[in-house]
VEXTORGU-701933 format. One line per 4 residues: their letters; for each residue x, y, z of C-alpha. Coordinates in Angstrom, 2 decimals. Example, Ala and Ser with C-alpha at 12.3 -4.5 7.8 and 13.67 -1.06 7.14 Angstrom:
as	12.30:-4.50:7.80  13.67:-1.06:7.14
This chain:
xxxx	3.62:72.68:8.91  4.95:68.42:8.72  7.87:69.58:8.79  7.28:72.77:11.73
xxxx	5.69:70.15:13.71  8.77:67.12:13.68  10.94:69.58:14.80  9.21:70.87:17.30
xxxx	7.92:67.50:18.66  11.03:66.01:18.12  14.23:68.15:18.62  15.34:67.44:15.60
xxxx	15.62:69.06:12.46  13.75:68.03:9.59  16.11:67.23:6.73  17.55:65.03:9.50
xxxx	15.44:62.21:7.59  18.14:59.21:8.67  17.34:59.87:13.05  13.77:60.89:12.39
xxxx	11.99:58.19:13.82  8.34:56.58:12.22  6.74:56.93:15.15  6.90:60.78:15.28
xxxx	6.32:61.10:11.96  3.21:59.60:12.93  2.18:61.76:15.92  3.10:64.64:14.15
xxxx	0.53:63.99:10.75  -1.84:62.56:13.52  -2.02:66.18:14.81  -1.08:68.44:12.02
xxxx	-3.28:70.49:10.15  -4.36:69.83:6.79  -2.88:73.02:6.28  -1.84:76.19:8.15
xxxx	-1.75:79.74:7.15  -0.06:81.58:10.49  -0.53:85.84:11.27  0.40:88.11:14.19
xxxx	-1.87:86.84:16.83  -4.30:84.17:14.73  -3.93:81.29:13.22  -6.17:79.28:10.36
xxxx	-5.56:75.19:10.06  -7.23:73.70:7.59  -10.99:75.51:6.92  -11.16:76.64:10.50
xxxx	-9.16:79.45:12.66  -8.02:78.95:16.44  -6.01:81.18:18.16  -3.32:80.16:21.40
xxxx	-3.34:82.38:24.56  -1.04:81.60:27.97  -1.61:81.89:31.40  0.13:85.24:32.68
xxxx	-0.92:85.68:36.39  -2.66:83.71:38.63  -5.33:84.87:41.98  -2.69:84.35:45.07
xxxx	-4.77:82.07:46.58  -6.41:79.27:44.12  -9.69:77.55:44.86  -10.17:74.07:43.63
xxxx	-11.56:73.78:40.22  -9.97:76.95:39.32  -10.16:76.24:35.81  -13.86:74.07:35.69
xxxx	-15.52:77.14:34.24  -12.99:76.91:30.94  -13.48:72.88:30.90  -17.29:73.06:30.87
xxxx	-17.53:76.75:29.10  -20.46:76.70:26.92  -17.73:77.35:24.09  -18.13:73.75:22.35
xxxx	-14.63:74.01:20.94  -11.90:75.11:23.73  -8.52:73.32:24.07  -6.85:73.73:27.42
xxxx	-3.02:72.23:28.36  -1.53:72.10:31.71  2.72:71.62:31.76  3.87:70.89:35.28
xxxx	7.21:70.09:36.15  8.77:69.95:39.69  12.07:72.09:40.57  14.53:70.65:42.41
xxxx	13.89:70.55:45.99  17.41:72.60:47.27  16.69:75.36:44.68  13.46:75.80:45.85
xxxx	14.08:75.67:48.55  17.38:78.30:48.30  14.77:80.73:46.15  12.63:81.33:48.84
xxxx	15.11:81.99:51.91  16.34:84.25:49.43  13.22:85.75:49.01  12.55:85.99:53.28
xxxx	15.83:87.74:53.76  14.38:90.30:50.87  10.94:90.92:52.35  12.24:90.69:56.03
xxxx	15.07:93.58:54.98  11.38:95.20:53.46  9.59:94.65:56.36  12.49:96.01:58.62
xxxx	12.49:99.58:56.08  9.05:99.73:56.48  8.76:100.04:60.03  11.92:102.76:60.23
xxxx	10.05:104.46:57.77  6.15:103.84:59.11  5.25:102.17:55.89  1.45:102.23:55.16
xxxx	1.83:98.23:53.50  3.58:97.05:56.72  1.26:94.93:57.03  1.06:93.11:53.98
xxxx	4.77:92.75:53.77  4.54:90.88:57.16  1.80:88.74:55.88  3.42:87.87:53.11
xxxx	7.13:87.35:55.50  4.98:84.75:57.58  3.62:82.87:54.30  7.05:81.79:53.03
xxxx	8.13:81.15:55.60  5.77:78.01:56.47  5.94:77.58:53.05  9.45:76.80:53.42
xxxx	8.83:74.85:56.38  7.13:72.77:54.51  9.24:72.14:51.72  11.98:72.06:53.89
xxxx	9.99:68.72:55.88  9.17:67.43:52.15  5.67:67.90:52.64  4.92:70.49:49.78
xxxx	6.68:70.88:46.27  7.26:74.14:44.16  6.21:73.27:40.16  7.64:75.26:37.23
xxxx	3.49:75.52:35.58  2.39:76.61:32.10  -0.91:76.23:31.15  -2.01:77.11:27.25
xxxx	-5.77:77.82:26.11  -6.65:77.49:22.62  -10.14:78.94:21.26  -10.97:77.15:18.04
xxxx	-13.82:78.35:15.22  -15.11:78.50:11.73  -14.53:82.29:11.18  -11.74:84.49:12.37
xxxx	-14.46:86.82:14.13  -16.27:83.63:16.31  -12.60:82.98:17.67  -11.98:86.62:18.67
xxxx	-15.44:87.06:20.03  -14.91:83.67:22.04  -11.52:85.21:23.38  -12.85:88.35:23.93
xxxx	-15.57:86.99:26.30  -13.26:84.34:27.66  -10.58:86.72:28.94  -13.49:88.90:30.78
xxxx	-14.78:85.85:32.57  -11.25:84.87:33.42  -10.71:88.03:34.78  -13.17:88.34:37.59
xxxx	-11.26:85.01:38.70  -8.05:87.32:38.78  -6.75:84.57:35.86  -4.40:86.62:33.39
xxxx	-4.69:85.39:30.13  -2.43:87.01:26.75  -2.09:85.96:23.37  1.03:84.30:22.02
xxxx	1.39:87.02:19.20  3.69:85.88:16.34  4.74:82.30:17.94  0.44:81.01:17.39
xxxx	2.22:77.80:15.33  4.15:76.85:19.31  1.25:77.90:20.76  -0.37:75.22:18.65
xxxx	2.45:72.86:19.22  2.44:73.78:23.58  -1.08:72.84:23.33  -0.87:69.40:21.64
xxxx	-1.48:65.97:22.62  2.45:66.09:22.44  2.42:67.39:25.16  6.01:69.57:24.60
xxxx	5.97:73.03:26.03  7.52:74.56:23.11  6.94:78.57:24.75  8.04:77.47:28.22
xxxx	5.54:80.54:29.78  5.77:79.34:33.24  4.99:80.29:36.67  6.12:79.10:39.92
xxxx	3.34:77.22:41.95  3.08:75.08:44.95  1.76:71.62:44.62  -1.59:72.28:45.72
xxxx	-2.08:75.36:43.89  -1.19:73.52:40.76  -3.62:71.04:41.83  -6.67:72.89:42.23
xxxx	-6.45:73.50:38.16  -7.44:70.43:37.69  -10.99:69.73:36.66  -12.97:67.28:39.61
xxxx	-13.89:64.64:38.06  -12.88:62.93:34.53  -14.66:59.50:35.65  -18.04:58.63:33.93
xxxx	-20.82:56.16:33.76  -22.30:54.21:31.28  -24.32:51.44:32.16  -25.29:49.45:28.69
xxxx	-28.79:48.77:29.78  -29.30:52.80:30.78  -30.39:56.05:28.63  -28.11:58.85:27.83
xxxx	-28.39:61.87:30.90  -26.01:63.86:29.05  -22.36:64.56:28.11  -19.60:64.59:30.18
xxxx	-18.91:68.69:31.08  -14.99:67.91:30.81  -14.12:65.37:28.78  -17.47:65.16:26.78
xxxx	-17.50:61.39:27.08  -21.86:60.35:27.42  -23.67:59.69:31.15  -25.90:56.62:30.73
xxxx	-27.93:55.95:33.43  -30.11:52.88:34.16  -32.82:54.37:36.80  -34.51:50.95:37.24
xxxx	-30.74:49.11:38.06  -30.49:51.09:41.57  -30.11:48.62:44.34  -31.43:50.23:46.71
xxxx	-34.41:52.42:44.89  -35.62:53.87:41.62  -36.09:57.39:42.75  -34.74:60.89:41.19
xxxx	-34.49:64.32:42.90  -34.42:66.98:40.56  -33.71:70.62:41.99  -32.99:73.65:40.29
xxxx	-33.21:77.33:40.29  -36.15:78.05:37.76  -35.17:78.81:34.46  -31.55:76.54:34.80
xxxx	-33.34:73.58:32.67  -34.71:71.33:34.99  -38.26:70.66:33.46  -36.42:70.55:30.24
xxxx	-33.96:67.75:31.66  -36.82:65.67:33.59  -38.52:65.57:29.98  -35.87:64.35:28.24
xxxx	-34.69:62.28:30.16  -38.56:60.46:30.64  -38.30:60.68:26.88  -35.43:58.57:26.11
xxxx	-36.76:56.21:29.21  -39.78:55.45:26.70  -38.00:54.84:23.62  -35.52:52.38:25.67
xxxx	-38.33:51.04:26.83  -41.53:51.49:25.23  -43.90:49.10:27.96  -42.93:51.71:30.23
xxxx	-45.96:53.68:31.78  -45.36:57.66:32.39  -47.31:59.80:34.82  -47.18:63.13:35.25
xxxx	-48.28:65.05:38.03  -48.00:68.93:37.15  -50.10:72.23:38.89  -48.37:74.22:36.28
xxxx	-48.17:72.85:32.64  -44.66:72.36:33.01  -45.30:68.71:31.36  -48.10:69.44:29.70
xxxx	-45.83:69.69:25.89  -44.34:65.96:26.41  -47.83:64.84:26.91  -48.85:65.93:24.04
xxxx	-46.20:65.06:21.62  -46.66:61.42:23.17  -50.47:61.48:22.56  -50.84:61.01:26.36
xxxx	-54.44:61.20:28.22  -54.65:64.63:29.54  -56.96:64.52:32.94  -57.69:67.64:34.16
xxxx	-58.50:66.99:37.69  -60.61:68.82:40.81  -64.34:69.83:40.09  -66.30:66.90:39.65
xxxx	-64.48:64.56:39.03  -64.06:62.05:41.94  -60.69:60.73:44.19  -61.47:58.39:46.95
xxxx	-58.49:59.17:49.75  -59.03:55.65:50.97  -59.24:53.44:48.20  -56.74:50.39:48.65
xxxx	-55.36:47.97:45.76  -54.67:44.63:45.95  -50.52:43.83:46.41  -49.44:41.19:44.11
xxxx	-48.79:37.98:44.98  -44.58:37.97:44.05  -44.39:41.46:46.05  -45.60:40.11:49.61
xxxx	-43.18:37.04:48.08  -40.11:39.08:47.29  -40.89:41.36:50.25  -41.91:40.04:53.60
xxxx	-41.32:43.04:55.16  -44.01:45.59:53.76  -46.65:45.88:55.09  -49.73:47.37:52.44
xxxx	-52.57:47.57:55.29  -50.07:49.76:57.86  -48.69:51.72:54.29  -52.47:52.80:52.98
xxxx	-53.52:53.55:56.54  -50.13:55.99:56.78  -51.50:57.82:53.80  -55.03:58.03:54.29
xxxx	-54.09:59.96:57.94  -51.12:61.55:56.11  -54.45:63.32:53.75  -56.55:63.67:57.04
xxxx	-53.34:65.51:58.60  -52.88:67.34:55.43  -56.87:68.36:55.56  -57.30:69.23:58.65
xxxx	-54.25:71.75:58.53  -55.58:73.89:56.06  -58.93:74.04:57.74  -57.78:74.77:61.07
xxxx	-54.86:73.98:63.42  -54.26:70.33:62.49  -55.20:67.38:64.41  -54.16:66.89:67.80
xxxx	-53.20:63.33:69.45  -56.37:63.12:71.15  -58.52:64.01:67.58  -56.14:61.88:65.71
xxxx	-56.82:58.63:67.54  -60.67:58.93:67.01  -60.32:59.62:63.79  -57.64:56.81:63.40
xxxx	-59.95:54.26:65.11  -62.76:55.95:63.18  -60.69:55.13:59.53  -60.14:51.37:60.98
xxxx	-63.43:50.38:61.54  -64.47:52.11:58.15  -61.98:49.40:56.56  -63.25:46.56:58.70
xxxx	-66.91:47.19:58.06  -65.91:45.97:54.27  -64.08:43.06:55.29  -60.58:44.88:55.07
xxxx	-58.34:43.82:57.37  -54.61:43.72:57.35  -54.49:40.26:55.44  -53.24:41.39:51.92
xxxx	-56.38:39.09:51.12  -59.00:41.18:52.12  -57.18:44.02:49.71  -59.65:43.17:46.65
xxxx	-63.21:43.78:48.64  -64.27:47.43:47.74  -63.09:50.28:49.37  -64.44:52.30:51.99
xxxx	-64.92:56.39:51.41  -64.88:59.62:53.28  -68.50:59.25:53.50  -68.23:56.10:55.45
xxxx	-66.34:57.69:57.62  -68.32:60.32:58.22  -70.80:58.43:58.95  -69.31:56.54:61.64
xxxx	-68.40:59.71:63.80  -71.83:60.22:63.63  -72.84:57.12:65.15  -69.71:57.46:67.62
xxxx	-71.38:61.51:68.22  -74.25:60.37:69.11  -73.42:57.16:71.07  -69.52:56.43:71.62
xxxx	-70.02:53.57:74.33  -72.12:51.86:72.12  -69.52:52.44:68.96  -66.47:50.99:71.50
xxxx	-68.44:48.50:72.95  -69.54:47.01:68.82  -65.59:47.60:67.90  -64.13:45.52:70.50
xxxx	-61.08:47.18:71.83  -58.61:45.62:74.37  -58.79:48.58:76.76  -60.51:48.89:79.69
xxxx	-64.07:50.03:79.59  -64.14:53.61:79.24  -65.49:56.10:81.75  -68.59:58.41:81.57
xxxx	-66.03:61.39:81.14  -64.04:59.90:78.28  -67.30:58.70:76.19  -68.39:62.22:76.56
xxxx	-64.55:63.56:75.30  -64.99:60.46:72.51  -68.31:62.06:71.62  -67.47:65.83:71.04
xxxx	-64.01:65.25:69.33  -66.05:62.91:66.69  -68.51:65.63:66.59  -65.88:68.53:66.39
xxxx	-64.32:66.21:63.60  -67.66:66.01:61.54  -68.49:69.37:61.33  -64.68:70.19:60.05
xxxx	-65.48:67.60:57.45  -68.44:69.46:56.12  -66.63:69.97:52.83  -66.64:67.13:51.81
xxxx	-70.34:66.79:52.63  -73.37:67.75:50.16  -72.18:70.21:47.73  -69.19:71.03:49.27
xxxx	-65.77:72.22:48.08  -64.01:68.88:48.43  -67.23:66.92:48.18  -65.87:65.04:44.90
xxxx	-63.45:63.50:47.49  -66.04:61.79:49.71  -67.28:59.22:47.01  -65.37:56.87:44.32
xxxx	-62.60:57.50:42.68  -63.65:58.02:38.49  -59.82:59.02:37.83  -58.52:55.70:35.56
xxxx	-55.08:55.69:34.20  -54.70:51.81:34.34  -55.06:51.09:30.57  -52.48:54.62:29.50
xxxx	-49.05:54.58:28.60  -48.19:57.99:29.29  -50.63:60.09:31.64  -50.96:64.04:31.90
xxxx	-52.64:64.73:35.54  -53.09:68.49:35.25  -53.59:70.45:38.51  -53.79:74.07:36.43
xxxx	-57.24:74.85:37.63  -56.43:77.92:39.70  -56.87:76.48:42.62  -55.46:77.64:46.35
xxxx	-52.25:76.31:48.01  -54.26:74.43:50.01  -56.39:72.17:46.96  -53.25:71.94:45.36
xxxx	-51.39:70.32:47.89  -54.17:68.01:49.26  -54.98:67.45:45.17  -51.68:66.34:44.63
xxxx	-51.14:64.12:47.31  -54.50:62.12:46.57  -52.99:61.72:42.74  -49.34:60.35:44.10
xxxx	-51.54:58.31:46.08  -53.72:57.51:43.49  -50.84:56.33:40.93  -48.96:54.33:43.80
xxxx	-51.92:52.41:44.13  -52.68:51.78:40.55  -48.40:50.81:40.28  -49.52:47.48:42.35
xxxx	-51.67:46.69:39.69  -49.17:46.45:37.02  -46.35:44.05:35.83  -44.96:46.90:33.60
xxxx	-42.19:49.76:34.86  -44.03:52.82:35.97  -42.61:56.59:36.02  -44.41:59.20:38.39
xxxx	-42.78:62.64:37.89  -44.02:64.68:40.27  -43.22:68.96:39.60  -43.53:71.52:42.32
xxxx	-42.64:68.50:44.61  -42.53:71.32:47.75  -46.67:71.09:48.06  -45.85:67.12:49.25
xxxx	-43.46:68.48:51.68  -45.93:71.23:53.67  -46.60:68.99:56.75  -45.45:66.49:58.68
xxxx	-48.20:64.23:58.18  -47.81:64.06:54.96  -44.06:63.07:55.24  -45.08:59.67:57.09
xxxx	-46.77:57.83:54.12  -44.06:59.89:51.43  -41.59:58.69:53.40  -42.73:54.95:53.41
xxxx	-43.83:55.38:49.95  -40.69:56.38:48.95  -38.97:53.70:50.45  -41.21:50.43:49.18
xxxx	-41.63:52.05:45.58  -38.82:49.79:43.91  -41.29:45.97:45.07  -43.91:47.82:42.28
xxxx	-41.09:48.69:39.71  -41.89:52.25:40.54  -39.61:55.00:40.22  -41.01:58.23:42.14
xxxx	-39.06:61.58:40.17  -39.78:64.83:42.37  -38.70:67.71:41.09  -38.53:71.18:42.76
xxxx	-37.15:74.54:42.45  -34.95:74.65:46.15  -33.27:71.85:47.42  -34.15:73.02:50.55
xxxx	-37.57:72.06:50.32  -36.38:68.57:51.35  -34.07:69.87:54.27  -36.95:71.85:56.07
xxxx	-37.97:68.47:58.72  -36.09:65.15:59.09  -38.65:62.98:57.67  -37.67:64.98:54.23
xxxx	-34.27:64.53:54.17  -34.81:61.15:54.65  -37.07:61.35:51.94  -34.82:62.72:49.62
xxxx	-31.75:60.15:51.08  -34.53:58.13:49.49  -34.12:59.07:46.28  -30.34:56.95:45.08
xxxx	-30.21:59.55:41.84  -30.03:63.30:42.41  -30.16:65.57:39.41  -29.03:68.85:40.17
xxxx	-28.89:71.49:38.04  -28.11:75.47:38.91  -28.50:76.33:42.59  -26.81:79.46:43.40
xxxx	-28.16:79.91:46.69  -27.11:76.60:47.83  -25.97:76.67:51.03  -22.62:74.57:53.27
xxxx	-25.02:73.08:55.17  -26.85:71.90:52.57  -24.33:70.69:50.48  -22.71:68.59:53.69
xxxx	-26.06:66.70:54.03  -25.75:65.70:50.35  -22.46:64.75:50.22  -21.18:67.52:47.80
xxxx	-17.55:68.21:47.90  -16.43:72.07:47.65  -15.79:71.54:44.18  -18.95:69.94:42.92
xxxx	-21.24:72.50:44.88  -19.32:75.10:43.22  -20.09:73.76:40.08  -23.89:73.25:40.30
xxxx	-23.60:77.09:42.34  -22.09:78.73:39.47  -23.46:76.21:36.60  -25.27:77.76:32.96
xxxx	-28.82:77.55:32.98  -30.01:76.09:29.63  -30.63:78.45:26.56  -30.94:77.36:22.62
xxxx	-27.62:79.80:21.23  -25.56:77.17:23.95  -27.20:74.41:23.33  -27.30:72.68:26.49
xxxx	-27.68:73.01:30.50  -25.36:72.03:33.35  -26.02:69.90:35.83  -24.61:67.48:38.14
xxxx	-25.89:63.90:38.56  -25.30:61.31:41.62  -25.98:58.20:41.27  -25.57:56.23:44.52
xxxx	-22.94:53.67:44.68  -21.18:55.06:41.59  -20.21:58.40:42.14  -20.82:61.89:41.08
xxxx	-20.52:63.83:37.26  -20.56:67.44:36.00  -22.78:66.88:32.77  -23.91:68.52:30.01
xxxx	-27.49:67.98:29.01  -28.68:68.22:25.60  -31.07:67.32:22.75  -31.08:66.33:19.55
xxxx	-33.20:68.68:17.76  -36.02:65.82:16.95  -35.82:65.19:20.49  -36.57:69.26:21.69
xxxx	-39.18:69.24:18.82  -40.97:66.96:21.27  -40.64:68.30:24.12  -41.53:72.09:23.20
xxxx	-43.61:73.68:21.59  -43.13:75.95:18.70  -45.43:78.73:20.71  -42.70:77.73:24.33
xxxx	-39.51:78.59:21.98  -41.08:81.41:20.57  -41.87:82.73:24.07  -38.24:81.69:25.53
xxx	-34.72:80.76:24.63  -34.60:79.18:28.15  -35.44:75.56:28.48
């Protein structure tokens, strides 16, 4: 075989030892198998088998990334080579001129005889004329292109099954492949790193069409302080990202159709972060138990939220001095007030028609007064005082309903004294608000939210906040918002890095009021070394409202798995190219036979990378329980 390769690579006879350059021998030795057995349609190379195909026909119109499905195919051992040689311009022009003459003659004949395919001939003639004009002015070139594909496997049967599957998938894209029967040795050489095409199974192709054959991305990202996200789907190079080394925030947005691998990939990424930095705190909020297996494997604190466990929506924590020093633009009290009002927006939207402007003004004044009575103002030094509760807010509303004039006088607003009619309106709205908040009173369904917080996550490394209690959507949305806010407050108290992973994040996007505080939270989270990881089934959840779109833009990293329904509008908003969008529309979902799932990883100021997300068996054992694996092979 070595002699054969030397002859193929150098065009020299193998016995011409005086003229065979030593470098050519080294090249041949590096790519040649240890042994070879040639058969008519397959080759045994060493202990493995290989079969080479050539591309015999291509679709009439080549779309970008035409061969991406090969370079990212689930078969782990596929080699592909593209040989492109430019034709001489004069030769190409003459060939097109002859083709135009022939097509014109065919057109006239069909016009005389009334051929049914006259329209197709006219279109081909016009296309040829346009290409000829481009060849003439030098804006286009013609290439002789040969594409070879070698499939390898441990057995002859494995290679043949992979070949049949590949040819079937390629045929759907009108890519016709044929086996290089009786010349499999030449096929191996033509598809070797030496880049010598001895088969010469070429097809004439315009330059733009030839360019469409090449994969859209070959660069990779390797950040020394990061963790492995996966391997480049085309080159196999590792993609290593440090979520905490981003200039514009540490937040991640993950989106995918259900069953595509997003939950597995999210858990895997967070597991690797904990392995890289054991001091990182991981907190997971999840209404569907998707994150529970990871929490159980890491012996995390499992906190069932709801029922009688108290959560205080008005709780405020002191902002560390170093954060205030390093980020003078932040206003912790305004952030907290915005969050509280966002909570009430969500609550009133669920129990009625939401808050109108006047009701919101009354409630906002009441909330500020509740903080003031506890000695809490915009001065950060007061934020260590005991926080007010919803019971306090309800009590103040009762005071306003009883005598708004006295209340307004006591709060000392700079506005002119209210008229009698205005006082009546204040009293009426305060009474209505207080009645609407009855679910927080006594044994009401939200009475656990009227007092102090009883969920303590300060001393835990891994926390799983479980919302799986059969609540209706409105309770899930409300509780998720509260938990998110509680974690945000707790992140202020630690000097450790915190990851907050939120599954089914669409619950946070349902109301404009809640979006306002979420926008602020994602913008300022980096000041507290907090990485918010939002996970959703539908990317459109982040484009239902301009603020939701802003939240998506606040995520400096996006990990997108299979999204077959990705619209052109959302593609443009994400800044994806057509080829990148096509990749995630056709991305392979993860399963254990394939061994990985596809994702598109976009990192701000770095690039966008097609990735195979794959786990070691030891990692998979931690992420998925045996019961979950036996139930489904899906990641």
